[in-house]
C-alpha positions as CSV (number, residue, x, y, z in Angstrom):
1,M,-29.9,8.0,-58.9
2,K,-30.3,4.9,-61.0
3,V,-33.8,3.6,-60.4
4,P,-34.6,-0.1,-61.0
5,K,-37.5,-0.8,-63.3
6,Y,-38.5,-3.9,-61.3
7,I,-38.1,-4.6,-57.6
8,G,-39.2,-7.4,-55.3
9,I,-40.0,-7.0,-51.6
10,I,-40.2,-9.6,-48.9
11,L,-42.8,-8.1,-46.5
12,D,-41.4,-9.3,-43.2
13,G,-41.8,-8.3,-39.6
14,N,-45.5,-7.7,-39.2
15,R,-45.8,-10.0,-36.2
16,R,-42.8,-8.5,-34.4
17,F,-44.2,-5.1,-35.0
18,A,-47.5,-6.0,-33.3
19,K,-45.7,-7.6,-30.4
20,R,-43.9,-4.4,-29.7
21,L,-47.3,-2.7,-29.6
22,M,-48.5,-5.3,-27.1
23,L,-51.1,-6.6,-29.6
24,K,-51.7,-10.2,-30.7
25,P,-48.9,-10.9,-33.1
26,F,-51.1,-11.6,-36.2
27,M,-52.7,-8.2,-35.9
28,G,-49.6,-6.7,-37.4
29,H,-50.7,-7.9,-40.8
30,E,-53.4,-5.1,-40.8
31,W,-50.6,-2.5,-40.4
32,G,-48.7,-4.2,-43.2
33,A,-51.6,-4.2,-45.6
34,K,-52.0,-0.4,-45.1
35,K,-48.3,0.0,-46.0
36,V,-48.8,-1.9,-49.3
37,E,-51.4,0.6,-50.3
38,K,-48.9,3.5,-49.9
39,L,-46.2,1.6,-51.7
40,F,-48.1,1.7,-55.0
41,D,-47.9,5.5,-55.0
42,W,-44.2,5.5,-54.0
43,C,-43.3,3.2,-56.9
44,K,-45.2,5.4,-59.3
45,E,-43.4,8.5,-58.1
46,L,-40.0,6.9,-58.4
47,G,-40.6,5.4,-61.8
48,I,-40.6,1.7,-60.7
49,K,-42.7,-0.1,-63.3
50,E,-43.0,-3.6,-61.7
51,V,-43.0,-4.9,-58.1
52,T,-43.5,-8.4,-56.7
53,L,-44.6,-8.6,-53.1
54,Y,-43.9,-11.8,-51.1
55,A,-47.2,-11.7,-49.2
56,F,-47.9,-15.4,-48.3
57,S,-45.5,-18.3,-48.7
58,I,-46.4,-21.9,-49.2
59,Q,-45.1,-22.5,-45.7
60,N,-47.4,-19.9,-44.2
61,F,-50.3,-22.5,-44.5
62,N,-48.8,-23.9,-41.3
63,R,-49.7,-20.8,-39.3
64,P,-52.2,-21.3,-36.4
65,K,-55.8,-21.3,-37.5
66,E,-56.7,-18.0,-35.8
67,E,-53.9,-16.2,-37.6
68,F,-54.6,-18.0,-40.9
69,D,-58.3,-17.0,-40.8
70,F,-57.4,-13.4,-39.9
71,L,-55.0,-13.2,-42.8
72,M,-57.6,-14.7,-45.3
73,N,-60.0,-12.0,-44.1
74,I,-57.4,-9.2,-44.6
75,F,-56.6,-10.5,-48.1
76,K,-60.3,-10.6,-49.1
77,K,-60.9,-7.2,-47.7
78,E,-57.8,-5.6,-49.3
79,F,-58.2,-7.3,-52.7
80,T,-61.9,-6.4,-52.8
81,R,-61.0,-2.8,-52.1
82,L,-58.2,-2.9,-54.7
83,F,-60.8,-4.1,-57.3
84,D,-62.5,-0.7,-57.0
85,D,-59.3,1.3,-56.7
86,P,-59.4,4.0,-59.5
87,R,-55.6,3.8,-59.8
88,L,-55.9,0.5,-61.6
89,E,-57.5,2.1,-64.6
90,N,-56.1,5.6,-64.3
91,D,-52.5,4.3,-64.1
92,K,-53.1,1.2,-66.2
93,V,-51.9,-1.2,-63.4
94,K,-51.9,-4.9,-64.1
95,I,-52.4,-7.2,-61.1
96,N,-51.0,-10.7,-61.1
97,F,-51.1,-13.4,-58.4
98,I,-48.2,-15.9,-58.7
99,G,-48.1,-19.1,-56.7
100,R,-50.4,-22.1,-56.0
101,I,-53.4,-19.9,-55.6
102,W,-55.7,-23.0,-55.9
103,K,-54.8,-23.7,-52.3
104,F,-56.8,-20.7,-51.0
105,P,-60.4,-20.6,-50.0
106,E,-62.7,-20.3,-53.1
107,D,-64.0,-16.9,-52.2
108,L,-60.5,-15.5,-52.1
109,Q,-59.5,-17.3,-55.3
110,D,-62.6,-15.7,-56.9
111,I,-61.6,-12.1,-56.1
112,M,-58.0,-12.8,-57.2
113,K,-59.2,-14.1,-60.6
114,K,-61.5,-11.1,-61.0
115,L,-58.6,-8.7,-60.4
116,M,-56.4,-10.4,-62.9
117,Y,-59.2,-10.5,-65.5
118,K,-60.1,-6.9,-65.0
119,T,-56.5,-5.6,-65.3
120,R,-55.3,-8.2,-67.9
121,D,-54.8,-5.5,-70.7
122,N,-53.2,-2.9,-68.5
123,D,-49.5,-2.4,-69.4
124,N,-48.1,0.6,-67.6
125,Y,-47.4,-0.9,-64.2
126,I,-47.3,-4.5,-62.9
127,V,-48.0,-5.6,-59.4
128,N,-47.4,-9.2,-58.6
129,F,-48.6,-10.7,-55.3
130,A,-46.7,-13.8,-54.5
131,M,-49.4,-15.9,-52.7
132,A,-49.1,-19.5,-51.7
133,Y,-45.7,-19.0,-53.3
134,G,-42.4,-20.8,-53.0
135,G,-39.4,-20.6,-55.3
136,R,-38.7,-24.3,-55.2
137,E,-42.4,-25.0,-55.7
138,E,-42.3,-22.7,-58.7
139,V,-39.4,-24.6,-60.2
140,I,-41.2,-27.9,-59.7
141,D,-44.4,-26.6,-61.3
142,A,-42.3,-25.4,-64.3
143,V,-40.7,-28.8,-64.6
144,K,-44.1,-30.5,-64.6
145,R,-45.4,-28.1,-67.3
146,I,-42.3,-28.8,-69.5
147,G,-42.6,-32.5,-68.9
148,E,-46.3,-32.4,-69.9
149,N,-45.3,-30.6,-73.1
150,V,-42.6,-33.1,-73.9
151,K,-45.0,-36.0,-73.2
152,N,-47.7,-34.5,-75.5
153,G,-45.2,-33.9,-78.3
154,K,-45.4,-30.1,-78.1
155,L,-41.8,-29.7,-77.1
156,D,-38.6,-31.6,-78.0
157,I,-36.5,-32.4,-75.1
158,N,-33.4,-31.0,-76.9
159,D,-35.1,-27.6,-77.2
160,I,-35.2,-27.1,-73.4
161,N,-33.0,-24.2,-72.4
162,E,-33.0,-21.4,-69.9
163,K,-35.4,-19.3,-72.1
164,V,-37.9,-22.2,-72.4
165,F,-37.6,-22.9,-68.7
166,S,-38.2,-19.3,-67.7
167,K,-41.3,-19.1,-69.9
168,N,-42.8,-21.9,-67.8
169,L,-42.4,-20.2,-64.5
170,Y,-45.1,-18.1,-62.8
171,T,-43.3,-15.1,-64.1
172,D,-40.1,-14.8,-66.2
173,H,-39.3,-11.2,-65.3
174,E,-36.1,-10.7,-63.3
175,P,-35.9,-8.0,-60.6
176,E,-32.9,-5.8,-60.4
177,L,-33.4,-5.2,-56.7
178,I,-35.0,-7.2,-53.9
179,I,-35.6,-5.6,-50.4
180,R,-36.3,-7.6,-47.3
181,T,-37.6,-5.9,-44.2
182,G,-37.6,-7.2,-40.6
183,G,-33.9,-7.8,-39.9
184,E,-33.6,-11.3,-41.2
185,K,-30.9,-11.9,-43.8
186,R,-32.3,-14.9,-45.8
187,T,-33.8,-15.2,-49.3
188,S,-36.5,-17.5,-47.9
189,N,-37.4,-19.3,-51.2
190,F,-38.3,-16.0,-53.0
191,L,-37.9,-15.9,-56.8
192,I,-34.9,-18.3,-56.7
193,W,-34.6,-18.5,-60.5
194,Q,-35.4,-14.9,-61.4
195,S,-33.2,-13.4,-58.7
196,H,-30.0,-15.0,-59.8
197,Y,-28.4,-11.6,-60.4
198,S,-30.6,-9.4,-58.3
199,E,-29.1,-7.0,-55.8
200,W,-30.3,-7.5,-52.3
201,V,-30.9,-5.0,-49.5
202,F,-31.8,-6.2,-46.0
203,L,-33.4,-3.7,-43.6
204,E,-33.8,-3.9,-39.8
205,K,-37.1,-2.1,-40.0
206,T,-40.2,-4.2,-40.0
207,W,-42.6,-3.9,-42.9
208,P,-45.2,-1.7,-41.1
209,E,-42.4,0.7,-40.3
210,F,-41.2,0.9,-43.9
211,E,-41.4,4.4,-45.4
212,K,-40.8,6.1,-48.7
213,E,-37.4,7.3,-47.4
214,D,-36.4,3.7,-46.8
215,L,-37.3,2.8,-50.4
216,I,-35.3,5.7,-51.7
217,Q,-32.3,4.7,-49.5
218,A,-32.5,1.1,-50.8
219,I,-32.5,2.4,-54.4
220,E,-29.6,4.8,-53.7
221,D,-27.7,1.8,-52.2
222,Y,-28.5,-0.2,-55.3
223,S,-27.5,2.6,-57.7
224,Q,-24.1,2.8,-56.2
225,R,-23.3,-0.9,-56.9
226,E,-21.6,-2.1,-60.0
227,R,-23.6,-4.9,-61.5
228,R,-21.0,-7.1,-63.3
229,F,-23.2,-10.2,-64.0
230,G,-20.2,-12.5,-63.4
231,K,-17.9,-10.6,-65.9
């Protein structure tokens, strides 16, 4: 089985999962958070070196206040717990947050920044949490950074190419495989530049239902595809 070194996952279906359990829809996010904790170990076992998790989109700020507050509390609790997780040091895991994280409450921003600082020199595994993230927004922010560099004389406009553009994104790494749970078959503004040649797998299972066997099955599906890159 050919295992990708870098995968992205759109964590979809938490609310539908909760509805099936006759719970308030937003309570499904707690189940989803527990699954993320297990995912770290699965990726390590399978030899996946980097994963980007689409945890909170820029559009998610429009969620009802009760759900938004509930989510912010889950993020604070989980990232605080992650800060003390021995796996970060034992396995040399680097934690990144990609997106417009300045839009979050200050206490949540604080723990995000502490996590990134604590793990900044780790280089064995990388976990990116896409938070306040949108692919189009990422492209716009990259254009602004490039424009600022041109304006300040740090970059010649004729030197702008794909490599320069990629370096100004939140992350320039390109996933070989992207998995979306929850039954929807949309890319939903996720890594729109980096995923230009990614393989996609769409699963009917909601994220809280996702198991190690589903990850293995997605990788087996990926490994059977011929990646021609337009050739």
